C-alpha positions, 0 to 999 in steps of 0.5 A, a space after each residue: 113600477 119603480 125601483 129603489 137603489 140599494 146604495 144612496 146617491 153621493 154627490 162627488 165632492 168639488 176639488 179646490 184648486 191651489 189658489 183657493 187652498 192658499 187662502 185658507 187661515 189655517 195654514 197661515 196660522 200654522 206656518 206662522 207658529 212653525 216658523 216662531 219655534 223654528 227661531 227658537 230652535 235655531 236660536 238655541 243652537 247657533 245663539 248667544 247667551 246672555 251674561 250678567 254681572 252685579 256689582 259685587 261680583 256674581 255673574 249668571 249667564 242664561 241662554 237667549 233661547 229663553 227668552 225667545 221661547 217666551 215670546 214665542 209661547 205668547 205669539 203662539 198663543 194669539 195666533 192660534 186664537 185668531 188664526 183657527 177660529 171659526 166664524 159664527 155660523 148663521 
């Protein structure tokens, strides 16, 4: 006579060690994106402005954080594209 268990047998997941978790590319991509936008934040708070004056006497002032945010946007785009991609499964 055989018996059938009521619940299926579950396999315990193996815990990852800290050293293998540091090798996850998504961790480093997320950290890089966070640092880029923190640099935008600190540039907006503590950075100076870009002041220009034309020959006719017109002047304009643009916060330097706008320029840094422009490059952080494209940097985020590139890091996300390559850092969060998954290799094709075979």
